[in-house]
PDB file of N, CA, C and O in Angstrom:
ATOM      1  N   MET A   1     -36.083 -19.128 -54.789  1.00  0.00           N
ATOM      2  CA  MET A   1     -35.510 -18.113 -55.630  1.00  0.00           C
ATOM      3  C   MET A   1     -36.179 -16.766 -55.377  1.00  0.00           C
ATOM      4  O   MET A   1     -35.516 -15.732 -55.305  1.00  0.00           O
ATOM      5  N   ALA A   2     -37.495 -16.799 -55.246  1.00  0.00           N
ATOM      6  CA  ALA A   2     -38.245 -15.575 -54.995  1.00  0.00           C
ATOM      7  C   ALA A   2     -37.871 -14.996 -53.639  1.00  0.00           C
ATOM      8  O   ALA A   2     -37.854 -13.779 -53.456  1.00  0.00           O
ATOM      9  N   GLU A   3     -37.571 -15.877 -52.690  1.00  0.00           N
ATOM     10  CA  GLU A   3     -37.188 -15.423 -51.363  1.00  0.00           C
ATOM     11  C   GLU A   3     -35.858 -14.672 -51.412  1.00  0.00           C
ATOM     12  O   GLU A   3     -35.699 -13.662 -50.726  1.00  0.00           O
ATOM     13  N   LYS A   4     -34.908 -15.146 -52.207  1.00  0.00           N
ATOM     14  CA  LYS A   4     -33.605 -14.504 -52.327  1.00  0.00           C
ATOM     15  C   LYS A   4     -33.749 -13.113 -52.927  1.00  0.00           C
ATOM     16  O   LYS A   4     -33.069 -12.179 -52.501  1.00  0.00           O
ATOM     17  N   LYS A   5     -34.637 -12.966 -53.923  1.00  0.00           N
ATOM     18  CA  LYS A   5     -34.861 -11.654 -54.535  1.00  0.00           C
ATOM     19  C   LYS A   5     -35.493 -10.691 -53.536  1.00  0.00           C
ATOM     20  O   LYS A   5     -35.141  -9.512 -53.500  1.00  0.00           O
ATOM     21  N   ALA A   6     -36.414 -11.184 -52.734  1.00  0.00           N
ATOM     22  CA  ALA A   6     -37.063 -10.340 -51.733  1.00  0.00           C
ATOM     23  C   ALA A   6     -36.060  -9.903 -50.667  1.00  0.00           C
ATOM     24  O   ALA A   6     -36.086  -8.761 -50.210  1.00  0.00           O
ATOM     25  N   ILE A   7     -35.178 -10.822 -50.279  1.00  0.00           N
ATOM     26  CA  ILE A   7     -34.157 -10.498 -49.282  1.00  0.00           C
ATOM     27  C   ILE A   7     -33.168  -9.493 -49.861  1.00  0.00           C
ATOM     28  O   ILE A   7     -32.742  -8.572 -49.165  1.00  0.00           O
ATOM     29  N   ALA A   8     -32.801  -9.663 -51.124  1.00  0.00           N
ATOM     30  CA  ALA A   8     -31.857  -8.755 -51.783  1.00  0.00           C
ATOM     31  C   ALA A   8     -32.454  -7.351 -51.882  1.00  0.00           C
ATOM     32  O   ALA A   8     -31.759  -6.363 -51.644  1.00  0.00           O
ATOM     33  N   LYS A   9     -33.739  -7.262 -52.233  1.00  0.00           N
ATOM     34  CA  LYS A   9     -34.394  -5.958 -52.322  1.00  0.00           C
ATOM     35  C   LYS A   9     -34.493  -5.290 -50.960  1.00  0.00           C
ATOM     36  O   LYS A   9     -34.267  -4.086 -50.839  1.00  0.00           O
ATOM     37  N   SER A  10     -34.831  -6.067 -49.929  1.00  0.00           N
ATOM     38  CA  SER A  10     -34.947  -5.479 -48.604  1.00  0.00           C
ATOM     39  C   SER A  10     -33.592  -5.024 -48.071  1.00  0.00           C
ATOM     40  O   SER A  10     -33.508  -4.029 -47.350  1.00  0.00           O
ATOM     41  N   SER A  11     -32.524  -5.758 -48.428  1.00  0.00           N
ATOM     42  CA  SER A  11     -31.188  -5.354 -47.983  1.00  0.00           C
ATOM     43  C   SER A  11     -30.738  -4.086 -48.702  1.00  0.00           C
ATOM     44  O   SER A  11     -30.041  -3.258 -48.118  1.00  0.00           O
ATOM     45  N   LYS A  12     -31.136  -3.926 -49.981  1.00  0.00           N
ATOM     46  CA  LYS A  12     -30.792  -2.714 -50.713  1.00  0.00           C
ATOM     47  C   LYS A  12     -31.498  -1.500 -50.115  1.00  0.00           C
ATOM     48  O   LYS A  12     -30.891  -0.437 -49.986  1.00  0.00           O
ATOM     49  N   THR A  13     -32.749  -1.639 -49.755  1.00  0.00           N
ATOM     50  CA  THR A  13     -33.469  -0.525 -49.159  1.00  0.00           C
ATOM     51  C   THR A  13     -32.921  -0.222 -47.770  1.00  0.00           C
ATOM     52  O   THR A  13     -32.902   0.932 -47.341  1.00  0.00           O
ATOM     53  N   ALA A  14     -32.475  -1.262 -47.068  1.00  0.00           N
ATOM     54  CA  ALA A  14     -31.880  -1.032 -45.746  1.00  0.00           C
ATOM     55  C   ALA A  14     -30.569  -0.283 -45.874  1.00  0.00           C
ATOM     56  O   ALA A  14     -30.266   0.568 -45.038  1.00  0.00           O
ATOM     57  N   LYS A  15     -29.792  -0.574 -46.890  1.00  0.00           N
ATOM     58  CA  LYS A  15     -28.528   0.132 -47.112  1.00  0.00           C
ATOM     59  C   LYS A  15     -28.777   1.593 -47.428  1.00  0.00           C
ATOM     60  O   LYS A  15     -28.042   2.463 -46.961  1.00  0.00           O
ATOM     61  N   LYS A  16     -29.798   1.873 -48.210  1.00  0.00           N
ATOM     62  CA  LYS A  16     -30.117   3.254 -48.556  1.00  0.00           C
ATOM     63  C   LYS A  16     -30.575   4.038 -47.327  1.00  0.00           C
ATOM     64  O   LYS A  16     -30.251   5.220 -47.206  1.00  0.00           O
ATOM     65  N   SER A  17     -31.311   3.419 -46.423  1.00  0.00           N
ATOM     66  CA  SER A  17     -31.806   4.132 -45.249  1.00  0.00           C
ATOM     67  C   SER A  17     -30.704   4.370 -44.226  1.00  0.00           C
ATOM     68  O   SER A  17     -30.822   5.282 -43.407  1.00  0.00           O
ATOM     69  N   ASN A  18     -29.628   3.570 -44.250  1.00  0.00           N
ATOM     70  CA  ASN A  18     -28.509   3.755 -43.328  1.00  0.00           C
ATOM     71  C   ASN A  18     -27.533   4.815 -43.819  1.00  0.00           C
ATOM     72  O   ASN A  18     -26.589   5.151 -43.105  1.00  0.00           O
ATOM     73  N   LYS A  19     -27.732   5.337 -44.994  1.00  0.00           N
ATOM     74  CA  LYS A  19     -26.833   6.321 -45.567  1.00  0.00           C
ATOM     75  C   LYS A  19     -26.900   7.626 -44.781  1.00  0.00           C
ATOM     76  O   LYS A  19     -27.986   8.093 -44.436  1.00  0.00           O
ATOM     77  N   LYS A  20     -25.726   8.219 -44.495  1.00  0.00           N
ATOM     78  CA  LYS A  20     -25.673   9.484 -43.758  1.00  0.00           C
ATOM     79  C   LYS A  20     -26.169  10.613 -44.646  1.00  0.00           C
ATOM     80  O   LYS A  20     -25.990  10.580 -45.863  1.00  0.00           O
ATOM     81  N   PRO A  21     -26.804  11.627 -44.022  1.00  0.00           N
ATOM     82  CA  PRO A  21     -27.239  12.774 -44.824  1.00  0.00           C
ATOM     83  C   PRO A  21     -26.030  13.572 -45.310  1.00  0.00           C
ATOM     84  O   PRO A  21     -24.932  13.432 -44.771  1.00  0.00           O
ATOM     85  N   GLY A  22     -26.232  14.402 -46.322  1.00  0.00           N
ATOM     86  CA  GLY A  22     -25.158  15.195 -46.902  1.00  0.00           C
ATOM     87  C   GLY A  22     -24.623  16.240 -45.931  1.00  0.00           C
ATOM     88  O   GLY A  22     -25.173  16.438 -44.847  1.00  0.00           O
ATOM     89  N   GLY A  23     -23.552  16.902 -46.330  1.00  0.00           N
ATOM     90  CA  GLY A  23     -22.869  17.863 -45.468  1.00  0.00           C
ATOM     91  C   GLY A  23     -23.758  19.015 -45.042  1.00  0.00           C
ATOM     92  O   GLY A  23     -23.810  19.341 -43.856  1.00  0.00           O
ATOM     93  N   PHE A  24     -24.461  19.641 -45.982  1.00  0.00           N
ATOM     94  CA  PHE A  24     -25.312  20.774 -45.641  1.00  0.00           C
ATOM     95  C   PHE A  24     -26.474  20.352 -44.747  1.00  0.00           C
ATOM     96  O   PHE A  24     -26.875  21.095 -43.851  1.00  0.00           O
ATOM     97  N   LYS A  25     -27.003  19.182 -44.986  1.00  0.00           N
ATOM     98  CA  LYS A  25     -28.113  18.679 -44.173  1.00  0.00           C
ATOM     99  C   LYS A  25     -27.641  18.433 -42.745  1.00  0.00           C
ATOM    100  O   LYS A  25     -28.355  18.745 -41.792  1.00  0.00           O
ATOM    101  N   ARG A  26     -26.425  17.868 -42.592  1.00  0.00           N
ATOM    102  CA  ARG A  26     -25.885  17.616 -41.256  1.00  0.00           C
ATOM    103  C   ARG A  26     -25.627  18.922 -40.525  1.00  0.00           C
ATOM    104  O   ARG A  26     -25.908  19.028 -39.331  1.00  0.00           O
ATOM    105  N   ILE A  27     -25.089  19.931 -41.234  1.00  0.00           N
ATOM    106  CA  ILE A  27     -24.850  21.242 -40.613  1.00  0.00           C
ATOM    107  C   ILE A  27     -26.175  21.866 -40.206  1.00  0.00           C
ATOM    108  O   ILE A  27     -26.292  22.419 -39.112  1.00  0.00           O
ATOM    109  N   TRP A  28     -27.172  21.781 -41.078  1.00  0.00           N
ATOM    110  CA  TRP A  28     -28.486  22.351 -40.778  1.00  0.00           C
ATOM    111  C   TRP A  28     -29.091  21.685 -39.539  1.00  0.00           C
ATOM    112  O   TRP A  28     -29.644  22.366 -38.675  1.00  0.00           O
ATOM    113  N   ASN A  29     -28.987  20.354 -39.454  1.00  0.00           N
ATOM    114  CA  ASN A  29     -29.511  19.631 -38.287  1.00  0.00           C
ATOM    115  C   ASN A  29     -28.777  20.054 -37.017  1.00  0.00           C
ATOM    116  O   ASN A  29     -29.401  20.233 -35.971  1.00  0.00           O
ATOM    117  N   TYR A  30     -27.452  20.214 -37.101  1.00  0.00           N
ATOM    118  CA  TYR A  30     -26.661  20.634 -35.947  1.00  0.00           C
ATOM    119  C   TYR A  30     -27.089  22.018 -35.472  1.00  0.00           C
ATOM    120  O   TYR A  30     -27.273  22.231 -34.274  1.00  0.00           O
ATOM    121  N   LEU A  31     -27.247  22.955 -36.394  1.00  0.00           N
ATOM    122  CA  LEU A  31     -27.647  24.313 -36.023  1.00  0.00           C
ATOM    123  C   LEU A  31     -29.058  24.328 -35.444  1.00  0.00           C
ATOM    124  O   LEU A  31     -29.343  25.091 -34.521  1.00  0.00           O
ATOM    125  N   ARG A  32     -29.927  23.502 -35.973  1.00  0.00           N
ATOM    126  CA  ARG A  32     -31.295  23.430 -35.443  1.00  0.00           C
ATOM    127  C   ARG A  32     -31.288  22.883 -34.012  1.00  0.00           C
ATOM    128  O   ARG A  32     -32.033  23.365 -33.158  1.00  0.00           O
ATOM    129  N   GLU A  33     -30.451  21.880 -33.753  1.00  0.00           N
ATOM    130  CA  GLU A  33     -30.334  21.335 -32.405  1.00  0.00           C
ATOM    131  C   GLU A  33     -29.724  22.359 -31.447  1.00  0.00           C
ATOM    132  O   GLU A  33     -30.128  22.448 -30.287  1.00  0.00           O
ATOM    133  N   CYS A  34     -28.758  23.123 -31.931  1.00  0.00           N
ATOM    134  CA  CYS A  34     -28.160  24.178 -31.103  1.00  0.00           C
ATOM    135  C   CYS A  34     -29.214  25.211 -30.704  1.00  0.00           C
ATOM    136  O   CYS A  34     -29.261  25.653 -29.556  1.00  0.00           O
ATOM    137  N   LYS A  35     -30.041  25.581 -31.650  1.00  0.00           N
ATOM    138  CA  LYS A  35     -31.095  26.561 -31.370  1.00  0.00           C
ATOM    139  C   LYS A  35     -32.045  26.014 -30.306  1.00  0.00           C
ATOM    140  O   LYS A  35     -32.473  26.751 -29.418  1.00  0.00           O
ATOM    141  N   GLY A  36     -32.372  24.741 -30.391  1.00  0.00           N
ATOM    142  CA  GLY A  36     -33.243  24.127 -29.396  1.00  0.00           C
ATOM    143  C   GLY A  36     -32.612  24.097 -28.012  1.00  0.00           C
ATOM    144  O   GLY A  36     -33.294  24.307 -27.009  1.00  0.00           O
ATOM    145  N   GLU A  37     -31.294  23.832 -27.957  1.00  0.00           N
ATOM    146  CA  GLU A  37     -30.596  23.810 -26.668  1.00  0.00           C
ATOM    147  C   GLU A  37     -30.500  25.208 -26.073  1.00  0.00           C
ATOM    148  O   GLU A  37     -30.603  25.368 -24.857  1.00  0.00           O
ATOM    149  N   ILE A  38     -30.304  26.221 -26.911  1.00  0.00           N
ATOM    150  CA  ILE A  38     -30.216  27.604 -26.417  1.00  0.00           C
ATOM    151  C   ILE A  38     -31.555  28.034 -25.827  1.00  0.00           C
ATOM    152  O   ILE A  38     -31.588  28.789 -24.855  1.00  0.00           O
ATOM    153  N   LYS A  39     -32.641  27.569 -26.396  1.00  0.00           N
ATOM    154  CA  LYS A  39     -33.960  27.914 -25.854  1.00  0.00           C
ATOM    155  C   LYS A  39     -34.182  27.310 -24.471  1.00  0.00           C
ATOM    156  O   LYS A  39     -34.988  27.824 -23.696  1.00  0.00           O
ATOM    157  N   LYS A  40     -33.470  26.215 -24.148  1.00  0.00           N
ATOM    158  CA  LYS A  40     -33.641  25.559 -22.855  1.00  0.00           C
ATOM    159  C   LYS A  40     -32.873  26.265 -21.734  1.00  0.00           C
ATOM    160  O   LYS A  40     -33.116  25.996 -20.557  1.00  0.00           O
ATOM    161  N   ILE A  41     -31.954  27.160 -22.086  1.00  0.00           N
ATOM    162  CA  ILE A  41     -31.117  27.820 -21.084  1.00  0.00           C
ATOM    163  C   ILE A  41     -31.957  28.803 -20.280  1.00  0.00           C
ATOM    164  O   ILE A  41     -32.781  29.531 -20.832  1.00  0.00           O
ATOM    165  N   THR A  42     -31.737  28.813 -18.967  1.00  0.00           N
ATOM    166  CA  THR A  42     -32.372  29.800 -18.103  1.00  0.00           C
ATOM    167  C   THR A  42     -31.399  30.956 -17.938  1.00  0.00           C
ATOM    168  O   THR A  42     -30.396  30.835 -17.235  1.00  0.00           O
ATOM    169  N   TRP A  43     -31.695  32.076 -18.585  1.00  0.00           N
ATOM    170  CA  TRP A  43     -30.809  33.229 -18.558  1.00  0.00           C
ATOM    171  C   TRP A  43     -31.065  34.045 -17.298  1.00  0.00           C
ATOM    172  O   TRP A  43     -32.210  34.199 -16.873  1.00  0.00           O
ATOM    173  N   THR A  44     -29.987  34.571 -16.696  1.00  0.00           N
ATOM    174  CA  THR A  44     -30.147  35.415 -15.509  1.00  0.00           C
ATOM    175  C   THR A  44     -30.529  36.820 -15.932  1.00  0.00           C
ATOM    176  O   THR A  44     -30.289  37.236 -17.066  1.00  0.00           O
ATOM    177  N   ASN A  45     -31.134  37.546 -14.989  1.00  0.00           N
ATOM    178  CA  ASN A  45     -31.478  38.931 -15.294  1.00  0.00           C
ATOM    179  C   ASN A  45     -30.244  39.812 -15.089  1.00  0.00           C
ATOM    180  O   ASN A  45     -29.304  39.394 -14.413  1.00  0.00           O
ATOM    181  N   PRO A  46     -30.225  41.006 -15.649  1.00  0.00           N
ATOM    182  CA  PRO A  46     -29.037  41.864 -15.558  1.00  0.00           C
ATOM    183  C   PRO A  46     -28.640  42.221 -14.122  1.00  0.00           C
ATOM    184  O   PRO A  46     -27.453  42.369 -13.831  1.00  0.00           O
ATOM    185  N   LYS A  47     -29.603  42.358 -13.237  1.00  0.00           N
ATOM    186  CA  LYS A  47     -29.294  42.711 -11.849  1.00  0.00           C
ATOM    187  C   LYS A  47     -28.476  41.600 -11.186  1.00  0.00           C
ATOM    188  O   LYS A  47     -27.489  41.885 -10.506  1.00  0.00           O
ATOM    189  N   THR A  48     -28.868  40.357 -11.373  1.00  0.00           N
ATOM    190  CA  THR A  48     -28.144  39.229 -10.790  1.00  0.00           C
ATOM    191  C   THR A  48     -26.761  39.089 -11.422  1.00  0.00           C
ATOM    192  O   THR A  48     -25.785  38.804 -10.728  1.00  0.00           O
ATOM    193  N   ALA A  49     -26.677  39.288 -12.727  1.00  0.00           N
ATOM    194  CA  ALA A  49     -25.383  39.186 -13.410  1.00  0.00           C
ATOM    195  C   ALA A  49     -24.417  40.248 -12.908  1.00  0.00           C
ATOM    196  O   ALA A  49     -23.237  39.960 -12.704  1.00  0.00           O
ATOM    197  N   THR A  50     -24.892  41.458 -12.709  1.00  0.00           N
ATOM    198  CA  THR A  50     -24.042  42.537 -12.198  1.00  0.00           C
ATOM    199  C   THR A  50     -23.594  42.234 -10.774  1.00  0.00           C
ATOM    200  O   THR A  50     -22.433  42.449 -10.428  1.00  0.00           O
ATOM    201  N   LYS A  51     -24.499  41.742  -9.960  1.00  0.00           N
ATOM    202  CA  LYS A  51     -24.159  41.397  -8.576  1.00  0.00           C
ATOM    203  C   LYS A  51     -23.083  40.309  -8.549  1.00  0.00           C
ATOM    204  O   LYS A  51     -22.106  40.419  -7.808  1.00  0.00           O
ATOM    205  N   ASN A  52     -23.256  39.285  -9.337  1.00  0.00           N
ATOM    206  CA  ASN A  52     -22.272  38.202  -9.392  1.00  0.00           C
ATOM    207  C   ASN A  52     -20.928  38.687  -9.935  1.00  0.00           C
ATOM    208  O   ASN A  52     -19.878  38.229  -9.484  1.00  0.00           O
ATOM    209  N   PHE A  53     -20.953  39.604 -10.891  1.00  0.00           N
ATOM    210  CA  PHE A  53     -19.726  40.159 -11.441  1.00  0.00           C
ATOM    211  C   PHE A  53     -18.924  40.865 -10.350  1.00  0.00           C
ATOM    212  O   PHE A  53     -17.713  40.671 -10.248  1.00  0.00           O
ATOM    213  N   PHE A  54     -19.588  41.676  -9.542  1.00  0.00           N
ATOM    214  CA  PHE A  54     -18.870  42.407  -8.491  1.00  0.00           C
ATOM    215  C   PHE A  54     -18.386  41.469  -7.381  1.00  0.00           C
ATOM    216  O   PHE A  54     -17.335  41.707  -6.787  1.00  0.00           O
ATOM    217  N   ILE A  55     -19.131  40.428  -7.104  1.00  0.00           N
ATOM    218  CA  ILE A  55     -18.674  39.442  -6.110  1.00  0.00           C
ATOM    219  C   ILE A  55     -17.394  38.778  -6.603  1.00  0.00           C
ATOM    220  O   ILE A  55     -16.437  38.636  -5.842  1.00  0.00           O
ATOM    221  N   VAL A  56     -17.369  38.373  -7.864  1.00  0.00           N
ATOM    222  CA  VAL A  56     -16.176  37.744  -8.433  1.00  0.00           C
ATOM    223  C   VAL A  56     -15.015  38.723  -8.432  1.00  0.00           C
ATOM    224  O   VAL A  56     -13.886  38.337  -8.130  1.00  0.00           O
ATOM    225  N   LEU A  57     -15.267  39.975  -8.761  1.00  0.00           N
ATOM    226  CA  LEU A  57     -14.224  40.990  -8.773  1.00  0.00           C
ATOM    227  C   LEU A  57     -13.618  41.179  -7.387  1.00  0.00           C
ATOM    228  O   LEU A  57     -12.398  41.273  -7.255  1.00  0.00           O
ATOM    229  N   VAL A  58     -14.451  41.235  -6.357  1.00  0.00           N
ATOM    230  CA  VAL A  58     -13.973  41.401  -4.981  1.00  0.00           C
ATOM    231  C   VAL A  58     -13.151  40.188  -4.557  1.00  0.00           C
ATOM    232  O   VAL A  58     -12.099  40.347  -3.937  1.00  0.00           O
ATOM    233  N   VAL A  59     -13.606  38.990  -4.875  1.00  0.00           N
ATOM    234  CA  VAL A  59     -12.868  37.772  -4.509  1.00  0.00           C
ATOM    235  C   VAL A  59     -11.508  37.750  -5.198  1.00  0.00           C
ATOM    236  O   VAL A  59     -10.514  37.359  -4.587  1.00  0.00           O
ATOM    237  N   ILE A  60     -11.451  38.161  -6.450  1.00  0.00           N
ATOM    238  CA  ILE A  60     -10.173  38.205  -7.165  1.00  0.00           C
ATOM    239  C   ILE A  60      -9.230  39.210  -6.522  1.00  0.00           C
ATOM    240  O   ILE A  60      -8.042  38.932  -6.358  1.00  0.00           O
ATOM    241  N   LEU A  61      -9.755  40.387  -6.154  1.00  0.00           N
ATOM    242  CA  LEU A  61      -8.911  41.394  -5.514  1.00  0.00           C
ATOM    243  C   LEU A  61      -8.393  40.924  -4.160  1.00  0.00           C
ATOM    244  O   LEU A  61      -7.221  41.133  -3.846  1.00  0.00           O
ATOM    245  N   VAL A  62      -9.232  40.302  -3.363  1.00  0.00           N
ATOM    246  CA  VAL A  62      -8.820  39.806  -2.047  1.00  0.00           C
ATOM    247  C   VAL A  62      -7.768  38.709  -2.213  1.00  0.00           C
ATOM    248  O   VAL A  62      -6.762  38.704  -1.503  1.00  0.00           O
ATOM    249  N   ALA A  63      -7.989  37.794  -3.132  1.00  0.00           N
ATOM    250  CA  ALA A  63      -7.013  36.724  -3.362  1.00  0.00           C
ATOM    251  C   ALA A  63      -5.694  37.298  -3.876  1.00  0.00           C
ATOM    252  O   ALA A  63      -4.625  36.838  -3.473  1.00  0.00           O
ATOM    253  N   GLY A  64      -5.754  38.295  -4.758  1.00  0.00           N
ATOM    254  CA  GLY A  64      -4.547  38.938  -5.266  1.00  0.00           C
ATOM    255  C   GLY A  64      -3.774  39.638  -4.166  1.00  0.00           C
ATOM    256  O   GLY A  64      -2.548  39.539  -4.109  1.00  0.00           O
ATOM    257  N   LEU A  65      -4.479  40.349  -3.286  1.00  0.00           N
ATOM    258  CA  LEU A  65      -3.811  41.020  -2.166  1.00  0.00           C
ATOM    259  C   LEU A  65      -3.188  40.005  -1.210  1.00  0.00           C
ATOM    260  O   LEU A  65      -2.095  40.234  -0.692  1.00  0.00           O
ATOM    261  N   PHE A  66      -3.866  38.898  -0.977  1.00  0.00           N
ATOM    262  CA  PHE A  66      -3.324  37.856  -0.100  1.00  0.00           C
ATOM    263  C   PHE A  66      -2.045  37.266  -0.695  1.00  0.00           C
ATOM    264  O   PHE A  66      -1.049  37.098   0.008  1.00  0.00           O
ATOM    265  N   ILE A  67      -2.075  36.960  -1.968  1.00  0.00           N
ATOM    266  CA  ILE A  67      -0.893  36.394  -2.620  1.00  0.00           C
ATOM    267  C   ILE A  67       0.240  37.411  -2.636  1.00  0.00           C
ATOM    268  O   ILE A  67       1.397  37.044  -2.433  1.00  0.00           O
ATOM    269  N   TYR A  68      -0.073  38.683  -2.876  1.00  0.00           N
ATOM    270  CA  TYR A  68       0.944  39.734  -2.866  1.00  0.00           C
ATOM    271  C   TYR A  68       1.581  39.854  -1.477  1.00  0.00           C
ATOM    272  O   TYR A  68       2.804  39.936  -1.368  1.00  0.00           O
ATOM    273  N   ALA A  69       0.774  39.866  -0.424  1.00  0.00           N
ATOM    274  CA  ALA A  69       1.297  39.969   0.942  1.00  0.00           C
ATOM    275  C   ALA A  69       2.140  38.739   1.292  1.00  0.00           C
ATOM    276  O   ALA A  69       3.193  38.868   1.916  1.00  0.00           O
ATOM    277  N   LEU A  70       1.686  37.562   0.899  1.00  0.00           N
ATOM    278  CA  LEU A  70       2.445  36.341   1.153  1.00  0.00           C
ATOM    279  C   LEU A  70       3.787  36.376   0.413  1.00  0.00           C
ATOM    280  O   LEU A  70       4.808  35.971   0.970  1.00  0.00           O
ATOM    281  N   ASP A  71       3.793  36.845  -0.807  1.00  0.00           N
ATOM    282  CA  ASP A  71       5.016  36.945  -1.594  1.00  0.00           C
ATOM    283  C   ASP A  71       5.990  37.937  -0.953  1.00  0.00           C
ATOM    284  O   ASP A  71       7.177  37.637  -0.821  1.00  0.00           O
ATOM    285  N   ARG A  72       5.503  39.104  -0.558  1.00  0.00           N
ATOM    286  CA  ARG A  72       6.351  40.103   0.084  1.00  0.00           C
ATOM    287  C   ARG A  72       6.912  39.572   1.408  1.00  0.00           C
ATOM    288  O   ARG A  72       8.085  39.787   1.714  1.00  0.00           O
ATOM    289  N   GLY A  73       6.086  38.884   2.184  1.00  0.00           N
ATOM    290  CA  GLY A  73       6.531  38.341   3.467  1.00  0.00           C
ATOM    291  C   GLY A  73       7.598  37.269   3.282  1.00  0.00           C
ATOM    292  O   GLY A  73       8.608  37.271   3.987  1.00  0.00           O
ATOM    293  N   LEU A  74       7.386  36.373   2.357  1.00  0.00           N
ATOM    294  CA  LEU A  74       8.377  35.322   2.106  1.00  0.00           C
ATOM    295  C   LEU A  74       9.668  35.900   1.522  1.00  0.00           C
ATOM    296  O   LEU A  74      10.759  35.416   1.827  1.00  0.00           O
ATOM    297  N   TYR A  75       9.547  36.928   0.688  1.00  0.00           N
ATOM    298  CA  TYR A  75      10.735  37.570   0.137  1.00  0.00           C
ATOM    299  C   TYR A  75      11.543  38.253   1.243  1.00  0.00           C
ATOM    300  O   TYR A  75      12.772  38.186   1.248  1.00  0.00           O
ATOM    301  N   ALA A  76      10.848  38.913   2.182  1.00  0.00           N
ATOM    302  CA  ALA A  76      11.542  39.549   3.310  1.00  0.00           C
ATOM    303  C   ALA A  76      12.192  38.490   4.196  1.00  0.00           C
ATOM    304  O   ALA A  76      13.315  38.680   4.665  1.00  0.00           O
ATOM    305  N   LEU A  77      11.502  37.385   4.427  1.00  0.00           N
ATOM    306  CA  LEU A  77      12.064  36.293   5.217  1.00  0.00           C
ATOM    307  C   LEU A  77      13.298  35.709   4.543  1.00  0.00           C
ATOM    308  O   LEU A  77      14.287  35.407   5.211  1.00  0.00           O
ATOM    309  N   LEU A  78      13.247  35.553   3.250  1.00  0.00           N
ATOM    310  CA  LEU A  78      14.402  35.056   2.507  1.00  0.00           C
ATOM    311  C   LEU A  78      15.564  36.037   2.577  1.00  0.00           C
ATOM    312  O   LEU A  78      16.723  35.634   2.671  1.00  0.00           O
ATOM    313  N   GLY A  79      15.246  37.326   2.530  1.00  0.00           N
ATOM    314  CA  GLY A  79      16.301  38.343   2.667  1.00  0.00           C
ATOM    315  C   GLY A  79      16.970  38.264   4.016  1.00  0.00           C
ATOM    316  O   GLY A  79      18.189  38.409   4.108  1.00  0.00           O
ATOM    317  N   LEU A  80      16.197  38.035   5.074  1.00  0.00           N
ATOM    318  CA  LEU A  80      16.790  37.886   6.403  1.00  0.00           C
ATOM    319  C   LEU A  80      17.686  36.663   6.480  1.00  0.00           C
ATOM    320  O   LEU A  80      18.775  36.722   7.052  1.00  0.00           O
ATOM    321  N   VAL A  81      17.240  35.564   5.911  1.00  0.00           N
ATOM    322  CA  VAL A  81      18.040  34.339   5.945  1.00  0.00           C
ATOM    323  C   VAL A  81      19.320  34.514   5.139  1.00  0.00           C
ATOM    324  O   VAL A  81      20.384  34.072   5.574  1.00  0.00           O
ATOM    325  N   MET A  82      19.240  35.139   3.993  1.00  0.00           N
ATOM    326  CA  MET A  82      20.426  35.347   3.151  1.00  0.00           C
ATOM    327  C   MET A  82      21.425  36.289   3.807  1.00  0.00           C
ATOM    328  O   MET A  82      22.632  36.060   3.718  1.00  0.00           O
ATOM    329  N   ASN A  83      20.948  37.353   4.470  1.00  0.00           N
ATOM    330  CA  ASN A  83      21.838  38.280   5.163  1.00  0.00           C
ATOM    331  C   ASN A  83      22.491  37.611   6.366  1.00  0.00           C
ATOM    332  O   ASN A  83      23.657  37.873   6.660  1.00  0.00           O
ATOM    333  N   THR A  84      21.762  36.759   7.057  1.00  0.00           N
ATOM    334  CA  THR A  84      22.289  36.082   8.234  1.00  0.00           C
ATOM    335  C   THR A  84      23.376  35.098   7.836  1.00  0.00           C
ATOM    336  O   THR A  84      24.395  34.990   8.518  1.00  0.00           O
ATOM    337  N   SER A  85      23.171  34.383   6.745  1.00  0.00           N
ATOM    338  CA  SER A  85      24.122  33.357   6.352  1.00  0.00           C
ATOM    339  C   SER A  85      25.401  33.960   5.765  1.00  0.00           C
ATOM    340  O   SER A  85      26.448  33.314   5.814  1.00  0.00           O
ATOM    341  N   SER A  86      25.351  35.157   5.222  1.00  0.00           N
ATOM    342  CA  SER A  86      26.540  35.746   4.593  1.00  0.00           C
ATOM    343  C   SER A  86      27.483  36.375   5.620  1.00  0.00           C
ATOM    344  O   SER A  86      28.647  36.603   5.292  1.00  0.00           O
ATOM    345  N   THR A  87      27.045  36.664   6.833  1.00  0.00           N
ATOM    346  CA  THR A  87      27.913  37.281   7.844  1.00  0.00           C
ATOM    347  C   THR A  87      28.571  36.286   8.736  1.00  0.00           C
ATOM    348  O   THR A  87      29.328  36.665   9.630  1.00  0.00           O
TER     349      THR A  87
END
């Protein structure tokens, strides 16, 4: 009988320890973990960021010009085919 009471008490304490923390506590823990993760980030210096920005800008411009030239060329080719077929 004493064993059953001891088991019942231990199961009650186990249930209490498995209980999730409240909403504000969970939000606070999440924000604290976010702060810890942000501290682990290796931030680039402004010179490197500016250099990378201009590299990306140049690549976008080159790709845009290539797509524009390809579009104009295919449109002209289509115009030739359409004019040829109508005569």
